[in-house]
PDB file with one MODEL, atoms N, CA, C and O in Angstrom:
MODEL        1
ATOM      1  N   MET A   1      10.384   3.528  -9.741  1.00  0.00           N
ATOM      2  CA  MET A   1       9.464   3.269  -8.646  1.00  0.00           C
ATOM      3  C   MET A   1       8.574   2.067  -8.961  1.00  0.00           C
ATOM      4  O   MET A   1       8.304   1.242  -8.088  1.00  0.00           O
ATOM      5  N   LYS A   2       8.125   1.974 -10.202  1.00  0.00           N
ATOM      6  CA  LYS A   2       7.245   0.870 -10.566  1.00  0.00           C
ATOM      7  C   LYS A   2       7.905  -0.477 -10.294  1.00  0.00           C
ATOM      8  O   LYS A   2       7.267  -1.387  -9.766  1.00  0.00           O
ATOM      9  N   SER A   3       9.173  -0.605 -10.653  1.00  0.00           N
ATOM     10  CA  SER A   3       9.854  -1.886 -10.445  1.00  0.00           C
ATOM     11  C   SER A   3       9.983  -2.205  -8.954  1.00  0.00           C
ATOM     12  O   SER A   3       9.874  -3.365  -8.556  1.00  0.00           O
ATOM     13  N   ASP A   4      10.213  -1.185  -8.136  1.00  0.00           N
ATOM     14  CA  ASP A   4      10.294  -1.385  -6.687  1.00  0.00           C
ATOM     15  C   ASP A   4       8.946  -1.848  -6.129  1.00  0.00           C
ATOM     16  O   ASP A   4       8.883  -2.759  -5.304  1.00  0.00           O
ATOM     17  N   LEU A   5       7.870  -1.206  -6.593  1.00  0.00           N
ATOM     18  CA  LEU A   5       6.531  -1.600  -6.131  1.00  0.00           C
ATOM     19  C   LEU A   5       6.203  -3.022  -6.571  1.00  0.00           C
ATOM     20  O   LEU A   5       5.640  -3.800  -5.800  1.00  0.00           O
ATOM     21  N   MET A   6       6.553  -3.362  -7.806  1.00  0.00           N
ATOM     22  CA  MET A   6       6.273  -4.706  -8.297  1.00  0.00           C
ATOM     23  C   MET A   6       7.042  -5.751  -7.495  1.00  0.00           C
ATOM     24  O   MET A   6       6.513  -6.821  -7.192  1.00  0.00           O
ATOM     25  N   LEU A   7       8.284  -5.442  -7.156  1.00  0.00           N
ATOM     26  CA  LEU A   7       9.081  -6.350  -6.339  1.00  0.00           C
ATOM     27  C   LEU A   7       8.444  -6.544  -4.964  1.00  0.00           C
ATOM     28  O   LEU A   7       8.339  -7.667  -4.471  1.00  0.00           O
ATOM     29  N   ARG A   8       8.027  -5.451  -4.360  1.00  0.00           N
ATOM     30  CA  ARG A   8       7.374  -5.541  -3.046  1.00  0.00           C
ATOM     31  C   ARG A   8       6.090  -6.366  -3.126  1.00  0.00           C
ATOM     32  O   ARG A   8       5.820  -7.193  -2.255  1.00  0.00           O
ATOM     33  N   LEU A   9       5.308  -6.137  -4.173  1.00  0.00           N
ATOM     34  CA  LEU A   9       4.047  -6.875  -4.326  1.00  0.00           C
ATOM     35  C   LEU A   9       4.297  -8.363  -4.571  1.00  0.00           C
ATOM     36  O   LEU A   9       3.535  -9.202  -4.092  1.00  0.00           O
ATOM     37  N   LYS A  10       5.341  -8.694  -5.301  1.00  0.00           N
ATOM     38  CA  LYS A  10       5.689 -10.112  -5.509  1.00  0.00           C
ATOM     39  C   LYS A  10       6.075 -10.766  -4.182  1.00  0.00           C
ATOM     40  O   LYS A  10       5.717 -11.914  -3.918  1.00  0.00           O
ATOM     41  N   ARG A  11       6.814 -10.016  -3.347  1.00  0.00           N
ATOM     42  CA  ARG A  11       7.168 -10.551  -2.020  1.00  0.00           C
ATOM     43  C   ARG A  11       5.912 -10.786  -1.191  1.00  0.00           C
ATOM     44  O   ARG A  11       5.779 -11.815  -0.528  1.00  0.00           O
ATOM     45  N   ILE A  12       4.998  -9.830  -1.232  1.00  0.00           N
ATOM     46  CA  ILE A  12       3.747  -9.971  -0.474  1.00  0.00           C
ATOM     47  C   ILE A  12       2.962 -11.173  -0.980  1.00  0.00           C
ATOM     48  O   ILE A  12       2.403 -11.935  -0.191  1.00  0.00           O
ATOM     49  N   GLU A  13       2.924 -11.339  -2.297  1.00  0.00           N
ATOM     50  CA  GLU A  13       2.245 -12.490  -2.883  1.00  0.00           C
ATOM     51  C   GLU A  13       2.847 -13.794  -2.354  1.00  0.00           C
ATOM     52  O   GLU A  13       2.120 -14.733  -2.029  1.00  0.00           O
ATOM     53  N   GLY A  14       4.160 -13.844  -2.271  1.00  0.00           N
ATOM     54  CA  GLY A  14       4.829 -15.021  -1.724  1.00  0.00           C
ATOM     55  C   GLY A  14       4.484 -15.248  -0.262  1.00  0.00           C
ATOM     56  O   GLY A  14       4.306 -16.385   0.175  1.00  0.00           O
ATOM     57  N   GLN A  15       4.390 -14.161   0.488  1.00  0.00           N
ATOM     58  CA  GLN A  15       4.012 -14.279   1.906  1.00  0.00           C
ATOM     59  C   GLN A  15       2.594 -14.826   2.039  1.00  0.00           C
ATOM     60  O   GLN A  15       2.327 -15.648   2.916  1.00  0.00           O
ATOM     61  N   VAL A  16       1.681 -14.378   1.175  1.00  0.00           N
ATOM     62  CA  VAL A  16       0.299 -14.877   1.226  1.00  0.00           C
ATOM     63  C   VAL A  16       0.270 -16.368   0.913  1.00  0.00           C
ATOM     64  O   VAL A  16      -0.437 -17.129   1.575  1.00  0.00           O
ATOM     65  N   ARG A  17       1.026 -16.784  -0.083  1.00  0.00           N
ATOM     66  CA  ARG A  17       1.096 -18.219  -0.386  1.00  0.00           C
ATOM     67  C   ARG A  17       1.656 -18.996   0.807  1.00  0.00           C
ATOM     68  O   ARG A  17       1.220 -20.110   1.095  1.00  0.00           O
ATOM     69  N   GLY A  18       2.623 -18.396   1.491  1.00  0.00           N
ATOM     70  CA  GLY A  18       3.173 -19.028   2.679  1.00  0.00           C
ATOM     71  C   GLY A  18       2.122 -19.201   3.773  1.00  0.00           C
ATOM     72  O   GLY A  18       2.087 -20.227   4.453  1.00  0.00           O
ATOM     73  N   ILE A  19       1.276 -18.203   3.935  1.00  0.00           N
ATOM     74  CA  ILE A  19       0.202 -18.308   4.935  1.00  0.00           C
ATOM     75  C   ILE A  19      -0.791 -19.390   4.529  1.00  0.00           C
ATOM     76  O   ILE A  19      -1.280 -20.138   5.375  1.00  0.00           O
ATOM     77  N   GLU A  20      -1.088 -19.471   3.242  1.00  0.00           N
ATOM     78  CA  GLU A  20      -1.983 -20.534   2.778  1.00  0.00           C
ATOM     79  C   GLU A  20      -1.430 -21.909   3.164  1.00  0.00           C
ATOM     80  O   GLU A  20      -2.169 -22.772   3.637  1.00  0.00           O
ATOM     81  N   ARG A  21      -0.122 -22.103   2.956  1.00  0.00           N
ATOM     82  CA  ARG A  21       0.511 -23.375   3.328  1.00  0.00           C
ATOM     83  C   ARG A  21       0.434 -23.599   4.837  1.00  0.00           C
ATOM     84  O   ARG A  21       0.160 -24.706   5.301  1.00  0.00           O
ATOM     85  N   MET A  22       0.681 -22.530   5.592  1.00  0.00           N
ATOM     86  CA  MET A  22       0.640 -22.650   7.053  1.00  0.00           C
ATOM     87  C   MET A  22      -0.744 -23.082   7.527  1.00  0.00           C
ATOM     88  O   MET A  22      -0.869 -23.937   8.403  1.00  0.00           O
ATOM     89  N   VAL A  23      -1.774 -22.491   6.948  1.00  0.00           N
ATOM     90  CA  VAL A  23      -3.150 -22.865   7.326  1.00  0.00           C
ATOM     91  C   VAL A  23      -3.406 -24.314   6.931  1.00  0.00           C
ATOM     92  O   VAL A  23      -3.957 -25.094   7.708  1.00  0.00           O
ATOM     93  N   ASP A  24      -3.000 -24.662   5.714  1.00  0.00           N
ATOM     94  CA  ASP A  24      -3.209 -26.030   5.230  1.00  0.00           C
ATOM     95  C   ASP A  24      -2.499 -27.052   6.111  1.00  0.00           C
ATOM     96  O   ASP A  24      -2.992 -28.164   6.303  1.00  0.00           O
ATOM     97  N   GLU A  25      -1.348 -26.673   6.641  1.00  0.00           N
ATOM     98  CA  GLU A  25      -0.558 -27.576   7.493  1.00  0.00           C
ATOM     99  C   GLU A  25      -0.946 -27.482   8.962  1.00  0.00           C
ATOM    100  O   GLU A  25      -0.293 -28.082   9.816  1.00  0.00           O
ATOM    101  N   ASP A  26      -2.013 -26.725   9.265  1.00  0.00           N
ATOM    102  CA  ASP A  26      -2.477 -26.557  10.648  1.00  0.00           C
ATOM    103  C   ASP A  26      -1.382 -26.036  11.567  1.00  0.00           C
ATOM    104  O   ASP A  26      -1.208 -26.520  12.686  1.00  0.00           O
ATOM    105  N   ARG A  27      -0.657 -25.056  11.085  1.00  0.00           N
ATOM    106  CA  ARG A  27       0.417 -24.458  11.878  1.00  0.00           C
ATOM    107  C   ARG A  27      -0.168 -23.662  13.043  1.00  0.00           C
ATOM    108  O   ARG A  27      -1.358 -23.350  13.062  1.00  0.00           O
ATOM    109  N   TYR A  28       0.665 -23.347  13.985  1.00  0.00           N
ATOM    110  CA  TYR A  28       0.291 -22.614  15.197  1.00  0.00           C
ATOM    111  C   TYR A  28      -0.315 -21.260  14.825  1.00  0.00           C
ATOM    112  O   TYR A  28       0.267 -20.502  14.049  1.00  0.00           O
ATOM    113  N   CYS A  29      -1.479 -20.966  15.383  1.00  0.00           N
ATOM    114  CA  CYS A  29      -2.231 -19.755  15.040  1.00  0.00           C
ATOM    115  C   CYS A  29      -1.417 -18.474  15.226  1.00  0.00           C
ATOM    116  O   CYS A  29      -1.492 -17.565  14.399  1.00  0.00           O
ATOM    117  N   VAL A  30      -0.654 -18.400  16.291  1.00  0.00           N
ATOM    118  CA  VAL A  30       0.126 -17.195  16.560  1.00  0.00           C
ATOM    119  C   VAL A  30       1.158 -16.967  15.454  1.00  0.00           C
ATOM    120  O   VAL A  30       1.393 -15.828  15.052  1.00  0.00           O
ATOM    121  N   ASP A  31       1.768 -18.035  14.966  1.00  0.00           N
ATOM    122  CA  ASP A  31       2.731 -17.898  13.868  1.00  0.00           C
ATOM    123  C   ASP A  31       2.055 -17.354  12.611  1.00  0.00           C
ATOM    124  O   ASP A  31       2.624 -16.525  11.901  1.00  0.00           O
ATOM    125  N   ILE A  32       0.856 -17.821  12.345  1.00  0.00           N
ATOM    126  CA  ILE A  32       0.092 -17.332  11.186  1.00  0.00           C
ATOM    127  C   ILE A  32      -0.251 -15.859  11.370  1.00  0.00           C
ATOM    128  O   ILE A  32      -0.125 -15.067  10.436  1.00  0.00           O
ATOM    129  N   LEU A  33      -0.680 -15.497  12.562  1.00  0.00           N
ATOM    130  CA  LEU A  33      -1.028 -14.095  12.834  1.00  0.00           C
ATOM    131  C   LEU A  33       0.177 -13.173  12.690  1.00  0.00           C
ATOM    132  O   LEU A  33       0.041 -12.046  12.212  1.00  0.00           O
ATOM    133  N   VAL A  34       1.340 -13.633  13.093  1.00  0.00           N
ATOM    134  CA  VAL A  34       2.565 -12.840  12.933  1.00  0.00           C
ATOM    135  C   VAL A  34       2.823 -12.587  11.449  1.00  0.00           C
ATOM    136  O   VAL A  34       3.196 -11.480  11.060  1.00  0.00           O
ATOM    137  N   GLN A  35       2.628 -13.603  10.630  1.00  0.00           N
ATOM    138  CA  GLN A  35       2.826 -13.445   9.187  1.00  0.00           C
ATOM    139  C   GLN A  35       1.788 -12.509   8.575  1.00  0.00           C
ATOM    140  O   GLN A  35       2.109 -11.726   7.682  1.00  0.00           O
ATOM    141  N   ILE A  36       0.552 -12.587   9.049  1.00  0.00           N
ATOM    142  CA  ILE A  36      -0.496 -11.672   8.571  1.00  0.00           C
ATOM    143  C   ILE A  36      -0.131 -10.234   8.923  1.00  0.00           C
ATOM    144  O   ILE A  36      -0.320  -9.325   8.115  1.00  0.00           O
ATOM    145  N   SER A  37       0.386 -10.034  10.114  1.00  0.00           N
ATOM    146  CA  SER A  37       0.816  -8.694  10.522  1.00  0.00           C
ATOM    147  C   SER A  37       1.928  -8.175   9.617  1.00  0.00           C
ATOM    148  O   SER A  37       1.936  -6.999   9.251  1.00  0.00           O
ATOM    149  N   ALA A  38       2.861  -9.046   9.258  1.00  0.00           N
ATOM    150  CA  ALA A  38       3.951  -8.643   8.370  1.00  0.00           C
ATOM    151  C   ALA A  38       3.412  -8.232   7.002  1.00  0.00           C
ATOM    152  O   ALA A  38       3.897  -7.270   6.407  1.00  0.00           O
ATOM    153  N   ILE A  39       2.417  -8.952   6.505  1.00  0.00           N
ATOM    154  CA  ILE A  39       1.811  -8.616   5.217  1.00  0.00           C
ATOM    155  C   ILE A  39       1.087  -7.279   5.294  1.00  0.00           C
ATOM    156  O   ILE A  39       1.189  -6.455   4.386  1.00  0.00           O
ATOM    157  N   LYS A  40       0.360  -7.073   6.379  1.00  0.00           N
ATOM    158  CA  LYS A  40      -0.332  -5.782   6.547  1.00  0.00           C
ATOM    159  C   LYS A  40       0.666  -4.630   6.537  1.00  0.00           C
ATOM    160  O   LYS A  40       0.422  -3.603   5.903  1.00  0.00           O
ATOM    161  N   ASN A  41       1.766  -4.792   7.221  1.00  0.00           N
ATOM    162  CA  ASN A  41       2.791  -3.741   7.252  1.00  0.00           C
ATOM    163  C   ASN A  41       3.405  -3.523   5.870  1.00  0.00           C
ATOM    164  O   ASN A  41       3.653  -2.386   5.468  1.00  0.00           O
ATOM    165  N   ALA A  42       3.647  -4.601   5.154  1.00  0.00           N
ATOM    166  CA  ALA A  42       4.229  -4.493   3.814  1.00  0.00           C
ATOM    167  C   ALA A  42       3.261  -3.771   2.867  1.00  0.00           C
ATOM    168  O   ALA A  42       3.687  -2.920   2.086  1.00  0.00           O
ATOM    169  N   LEU A  43       1.988  -4.096   2.926  1.00  0.00           N
ATOM    170  CA  LEU A  43       0.990  -3.413   2.101  1.00  0.00           C
ATOM    171  C   LEU A  43       0.880  -1.941   2.473  1.00  0.00           C
ATOM    172  O   LEU A  43       0.697  -1.081   1.611  1.00  0.00           O
ATOM    173  N   HIS A  44       0.991  -1.667   3.746  1.00  0.00           N
ATOM    174  CA  HIS A  44       0.958  -0.282   4.218  1.00  0.00           C
ATOM    175  C   HIS A  44       2.109   0.514   3.600  1.00  0.00           C
ATOM    176  O   HIS A  44       1.924   1.658   3.187  1.00  0.00           O
ATOM    177  N   GLN A  45       3.275  -0.081   3.539  1.00  0.00           N
ATOM    178  CA  GLN A  45       4.434   0.589   2.944  1.00  0.00           C
ATOM    179  C   GLN A  45       4.243   0.819   1.449  1.00  0.00           C
ATOM    180  O   GLN A  45       4.656   1.854   0.926  1.00  0.00           O
ATOM    181  N   VAL A  46       3.627  -0.129   0.761  1.00  0.00           N
ATOM    182  CA  VAL A  46       3.323   0.050  -0.664  1.00  0.00           C
ATOM    183  C   VAL A  46       2.356   1.217  -0.840  1.00  0.00           C
ATOM    184  O   VAL A  46       2.544   2.062  -1.715  1.00  0.00           O
ATOM    185  N   ALA A  47       1.335   1.258  -0.016  1.00  0.00           N
ATOM    186  CA  ALA A  47       0.354   2.338  -0.107  1.00  0.00           C
ATOM    187  C   ALA A  47       0.992   3.696   0.170  1.00  0.00           C
ATOM    188  O   ALA A  47       0.699   4.673  -0.520  1.00  0.00           O
ATOM    189  N   LEU A  48       1.852   3.762   1.163  1.00  0.00           N
ATOM    190  CA  LEU A  48       2.531   5.030   1.460  1.00  0.00           C
ATOM    191  C   LEU A  48       3.410   5.481   0.293  1.00  0.00           C
ATOM    192  O   LEU A  48       3.463   6.669  -0.024  1.00  0.00           O
ATOM    193  N   ALA A  49       4.091   4.544  -0.335  1.00  0.00           N
ATOM    194  CA  ALA A  49       4.922   4.884  -1.491  1.00  0.00           C
ATOM    195  C   ALA A  49       4.059   5.423  -2.630  1.00  0.00           C
ATOM    196  O   ALA A  49       4.442   6.381  -3.302  1.00  0.00           O
ATOM    197  N   LEU A  50       2.911   4.819  -2.844  1.00  0.00           N
ATOM    198  CA  LEU A  50       1.999   5.297  -3.888  1.00  0.00           C
ATOM    199  C   LEU A  50       1.444   6.679  -3.555  1.00  0.00           C
ATOM    200  O   LEU A  50       1.341   7.540  -4.429  1.00  0.00           O
ATOM    201  N   LEU A  51       1.090   6.886  -2.298  1.00  0.00           N
ATOM    202  CA  LEU A  51       0.609   8.204  -1.876  1.00  0.00           C
ATOM    203  C   LEU A  51       1.673   9.276  -2.090  1.00  0.00           C
ATOM    204  O   LEU A  51       1.380  10.372  -2.568  1.00  0.00           O
ATOM    205  N   GLU A  52       2.897   8.946  -1.734  1.00  0.00           N
ATOM    206  CA  GLU A  52       3.978   9.916  -1.918  1.00  0.00           C
ATOM    207  C   GLU A  52       4.200  10.218  -3.397  1.00  0.00           C
ATOM    208  O   GLU A  52       4.362  11.377  -3.780  1.00  0.00           O
ATOM    209  N   SER A  53       4.206   9.192  -4.211  1.00  0.00           N
ATOM    210  CA  SER A  53       4.405   9.379  -5.647  1.00  0.00           C
ATOM    211  C   SER A  53       3.292  10.233  -6.252  1.00  0.00           C
ATOM    212  O   SER A  53       3.547  11.128  -7.058  1.00  0.00           O
ATOM    213  N   HIS A  54       2.077   9.947  -5.855  1.00  0.00           N
ATOM    214  CA  HIS A  54       0.930  10.716  -6.355  1.00  0.00           C
ATOM    215  C   HIS A  54       1.027  12.175  -5.924  1.00  0.00           C
ATOM    216  O   HIS A  54       0.766  13.081  -6.714  1.00  0.00           O
ATOM    217  N   THR A  55       1.399  12.392  -4.682  1.00  0.00           N
ATOM    218  CA  THR A  55       1.504  13.761  -4.159  1.00  0.00           C
ATOM    219  C   THR A  55       2.614  14.526  -4.873  1.00  0.00           C
ATOM    220  O   THR A  55       2.412  15.659  -5.310  1.00  0.00           O
ATOM    221  N   ARG A  56       3.779  13.908  -4.988  1.00  0.00           N
ATOM    222  CA  ARG A  56       4.923  14.585  -5.614  1.00  0.00           C
ATOM    223  C   ARG A  56       4.754  14.726  -7.128  1.00  0.00           C
ATOM    224  O   ARG A  56       5.350  15.613  -7.739  1.00  0.00           O
ATOM    225  N   GLY A  57       3.952  13.864  -7.726  1.00  0.00           N
ATOM    226  CA  GLY A  57       3.752  13.896  -9.169  1.00  0.00           C
ATOM    227  C   GLY A  57       2.480  14.633  -9.559  1.00  0.00           C
ATOM    228  O   GLY A  57       2.510  15.824  -9.869  1.00  0.00           O
ATOM    229  N   CYS A  58       1.385  13.928  -9.543  1.00  0.00           N
ATOM    230  CA  CYS A  58       0.103  14.458 -10.035  1.00  0.00           C
ATOM    231  C   CYS A  58      -0.348  15.713  -9.287  1.00  0.00           C
ATOM    232  O   CYS A  58      -0.720  16.710  -9.905  1.00  0.00           O
ATOM    233  N   VAL A  59      -0.315  15.658  -7.977  1.00  0.00           N
ATOM    234  CA  VAL A  59      -0.808  16.792  -7.190  1.00  0.00           C
ATOM    235  C   VAL A  59       0.101  18.007  -7.370  1.00  0.00           C
ATOM    236  O   VAL A  59      -0.381  19.115  -7.606  1.00  0.00           O
ATOM    237  N   ALA A  60       1.405  17.804  -7.260  1.00  0.00           N
ATOM    238  CA  ALA A  60       2.347  18.915  -7.419  1.00  0.00           C
ATOM    239  C   ALA A  60       2.247  19.528  -8.812  1.00  0.00           C
ATOM    240  O   ALA A  60       2.290  20.751  -8.952  1.00  0.00           O
ATOM    241  N   ASP A  61       2.114  18.694  -9.845  1.00  0.00           N
ATOM    242  CA  ASP A  61       1.979  19.200 -11.212  1.00  0.00           C
ATOM    243  C   ASP A  61       0.717  20.032 -11.379  1.00  0.00           C
ATOM    244  O   ASP A  61       0.747  21.096 -11.996  1.00  0.00           O
ATOM    245  N   ALA A  62      -0.390  19.548 -10.830  1.00  0.00           N
ATOM    246  CA  ALA A  62      -1.654  20.273 -10.947  1.00  0.00           C
ATOM    247  C   ALA A  62      -1.580  21.621 -10.239  1.00  0.00           C
ATOM    248  O   ALA A  62      -2.114  22.615 -10.733  1.00  0.00           O
ATOM    249  N   ILE A  63      -0.925  21.658  -9.092  1.00  0.00           N
ATOM    250  CA  ILE A  63      -0.794  22.912  -8.346  1.00  0.00           C
ATOM    251  C   ILE A  63       0.122  23.880  -9.095  1.00  0.00           C
ATOM    252  O   ILE A  63      -0.218  25.051  -9.261  1.00  0.00           O
ATOM    253  N   SER A  64       1.271  23.402  -9.543  1.00  0.00           N
ATOM    254  CA  SER A  64       2.234  24.303 -10.189  1.00  0.00           C
ATOM    255  C   SER A  64       1.742  24.817 -11.538  1.00  0.00           C
ATOM    256  O   SER A  64       2.116  25.911 -11.960  1.00  0.00           O
ATOM    257  N   SER A  65       0.910  24.038 -12.209  1.00  0.00           N
ATOM    258  CA  SER A  65       0.402  24.481 -13.509  1.00  0.00           C
ATOM    259  C   SER A  65      -0.911  25.253 -13.380  1.00  0.00           C
ATOM    260  O   SER A  65      -1.469  25.717 -14.374  1.00  0.00           O
ATOM    261  N   HIS A  66      -1.397  25.384 -12.139  1.00  0.00           N
ATOM    262  CA  HIS A  66      -2.681  26.052 -11.887  1.00  0.00           C
ATOM    263  C   HIS A  66      -3.794  25.408 -12.709  1.00  0.00           C
ATOM    264  O   HIS A  66      -4.671  26.086 -13.244  1.00  0.00           O
ATOM    265  N   ASN A  67      -3.734  24.089 -12.794  1.00  0.00           N
ATOM    266  CA  ASN A  67      -4.704  23.349 -13.599  1.00  0.00           C
ATOM    267  C   ASN A  67      -5.322  22.229 -12.758  1.00  0.00           C
ATOM    268  O   ASN A  67      -4.873  21.084 -12.811  1.00  0.00           O
ATOM    269  N   GLY A  68      -6.346  22.566 -11.988  1.00  0.00           N
ATOM    270  CA  GLY A  68      -7.043  21.558 -11.191  1.00  0.00           C
ATOM    271  C   GLY A  68      -6.379  21.217  -9.883  1.00  0.00           C
ATOM    272  O   GLY A  68      -6.608  20.137  -9.340  1.00  0.00           O
ATOM    273  N   GLY A  69      -5.558  22.114  -9.359  1.00  0.00           N
ATOM    274  CA  GLY A  69      -4.853  21.845  -8.113  1.00  0.00           C
ATOM    275  C   GLY A  69      -5.778  21.578  -6.943  1.00  0.00           C
ATOM    276  O   GLY A  69      -5.560  20.645  -6.170  1.00  0.00           O
ATOM    277  N   GLU A  70      -6.805  22.391  -6.814  1.00  0.00           N
ATOM    278  CA  GLU A  70      -7.755  22.200  -5.701  1.00  0.00           C
ATOM    279  C   GLU A  70      -8.452  20.849  -5.813  1.00  0.00           C
ATOM    280  O   GLU A  70      -8.664  20.168  -4.810  1.00  0.00           O
ATOM    281  N   GLN A  71      -8.801  20.471  -7.021  1.00  0.00           N
ATOM    282  CA  GLN A  71      -9.461  19.182  -7.238  1.00  0.00           C
ATOM    283  C   GLN A  71      -8.525  18.031  -6.868  1.00  0.00           C
ATOM    284  O   GLN A  71      -8.949  17.056  -6.248  1.00  0.00           O
ATOM    285  N   LYS A  72      -7.261  18.147  -7.248  1.00  0.00           N
ATOM    286  CA  LYS A  72      -6.285  17.098  -6.909  1.00  0.00           C
ATOM    287  C   LYS A  72      -6.051  17.026  -5.402  1.00  0.00           C
ATOM    288  O   LYS A  72      -5.883  15.938  -4.851  1.00  0.00           O
ATOM    289  N   ILE A  73      -6.039  18.169  -4.742  1.00  0.00           N
ATOM    290  CA  ILE A  73      -5.878  18.180  -3.283  1.00  0.00           C
ATOM    291  C   ILE A  73      -7.085  17.518  -2.623  1.00  0.00           C
ATOM    292  O   ILE A  73      -6.929  16.722  -1.698  1.00  0.00           O
ATOM    293  N   ASP A  74      -8.283  17.844  -3.095  1.00  0.00           N
ATOM    294  CA  ASP A  74      -9.493  17.207  -2.554  1.00  0.00           C
ATOM    295  C   ASP A  74      -9.448  15.694  -2.750  1.00  0.00           C
ATOM    296  O   ASP A  74      -9.775  14.925  -1.846  1.00  0.00           O
ATOM    297  N   GLU A  75      -9.034  15.285  -3.948  1.00  0.00           N
ATOM    298  CA  GLU A  75      -8.924  13.859  -4.248  1.00  0.00           C
ATOM    299  C   GLU A  75      -7.910  13.189  -3.316  1.00  0.00           C
ATOM    300  O   GLU A  75      -8.161  12.108  -2.784  1.00  0.00           O
ATOM    301  N   LEU A  76      -6.769  13.844  -3.129  1.00  0.00           N
ATOM    302  CA  LEU A  76      -5.739  13.317  -2.249  1.00  0.00           C
ATOM    303  C   LEU A  76      -6.243  13.193  -0.817  1.00  0.00           C
ATOM    304  O   LEU A  76      -6.003  12.183  -0.157  1.00  0.00           O
ATOM    305  N   MET A  77      -6.928  14.199  -0.346  1.00  0.00           N
ATOM    306  CA  MET A  77      -7.448  14.163   1.019  1.00  0.00           C
ATOM    307  C   MET A  77      -8.470  13.044   1.188  1.00  0.00           C
ATOM    308  O   MET A  77      -8.497  12.383   2.226  1.00  0.00           O
ATOM    309  N   ASP A  78      -9.305  12.827   0.183  1.00  0.00           N
ATOM    310  CA  ASP A  78     -10.263  11.713   0.241  1.00  0.00           C
ATOM    311  C   ASP A  78      -9.537  10.374   0.351  1.00  0.00           C
ATOM    312  O   ASP A  78      -9.935   9.507   1.129  1.00  0.00           O
ATOM    313  N   VAL A  79      -8.475  10.212  -0.430  1.00  0.00           N
ATOM    314  CA  VAL A  79      -7.708   8.978  -0.382  1.00  0.00           C
ATOM    315  C   VAL A  79      -7.035   8.809   0.973  1.00  0.00           C
ATOM    316  O   VAL A  79      -7.028   7.712   1.531  1.00  0.00           O
ATOM    317  N   ILE A  80      -6.475   9.877   1.501  1.00  0.00           N
ATOM    318  CA  ILE A  80      -5.832   9.813   2.821  1.00  0.00           C
ATOM    319  C   ILE A  80      -6.850   9.434   3.888  1.00  0.00           C
ATOM    320  O   ILE A  80      -6.561   8.620   4.766  1.00  0.00           O
ATOM    321  N   ARG A  81      -8.037  10.020   3.814  1.00  0.00           N
ATOM    322  CA  ARG A  81      -9.085   9.668   4.794  1.00  0.00           C
ATOM    323  C   ARG A  81      -9.430   8.176   4.722  1.00  0.00           C
ATOM    324  O   ARG A  81      -9.548   7.508   5.748  1.00  0.00           O
ATOM    325  N   LYS A  82      -9.588   7.667   3.502  1.00  0.00           N
ATOM    326  CA  LYS A  82      -9.904   6.243   3.341  1.00  0.00           C
ATOM    327  C   LYS A  82      -8.749   5.386   3.835  1.00  0.00           C
ATOM    328  O   LYS A  82      -8.963   4.367   4.492  1.00  0.00           O
ATOM    329  N   PHE A  83      -7.537   5.792   3.523  1.00  0.00           N
ATOM    330  CA  PHE A  83      -6.357   5.021   3.891  1.00  0.00           C
ATOM    331  C   PHE A  83      -6.180   4.963   5.402  1.00  0.00           C
ATOM    332  O   PHE A  83      -5.807   3.922   5.942  1.00  0.00           O
ATOM    333  N   THR A  84      -6.443   6.066   6.086  1.00  0.00           N
ATOM    334  CA  THR A  84      -6.219   6.091   7.534  1.00  0.00           C
ATOM    335  C   THR A  84      -7.423   5.585   8.314  1.00  0.00           C
ATOM    336  O   THR A  84      -7.327   5.378   9.524  1.00  0.00           O
ATOM    337  N   LYS A  85      -8.535   5.386   7.659  1.00  0.00           N
ATOM    338  CA  LYS A  85      -9.748   4.903   8.334  1.00  0.00           C
ATOM    339  C   LYS A  85      -9.597   3.472   8.813  1.00  0.00           C
ATOM    340  O   LYS A  85     -10.005   3.144   9.927  1.00  0.00           O
ATOM    341  N   GLY A  86      -9.019   2.623   7.988  1.00  0.00           N
ATOM    342  CA  GLY A  86      -8.997   1.193   8.297  1.00  0.00           C
ATOM    343  C   GLY A  86      -7.746   0.796   8.917  1.00  0.00           C
ATOM    344  O   GLY A  86      -7.563  -0.377   9.240  1.00  0.00           O
TER     345      GLY A  86
ENDMDL
END
């Protein structure tokens, strides 16, 4: 999973550099906005993958071992609230 996330983040980094060039070249605003939207969606997918990994790993382990499960669920819910707020 880590390698997949790193690959996705490298692609996003490249997209951001592309937007920097577009702004520098005074490209059409709508084209820049389309690229920004693509980056937002890509970051959203990275965040969802991390949420899933955390839930299936840390949270599930804490629940099954009866060691801090409620605390991990509370932590997860706080993260979900922050993630869905913006």
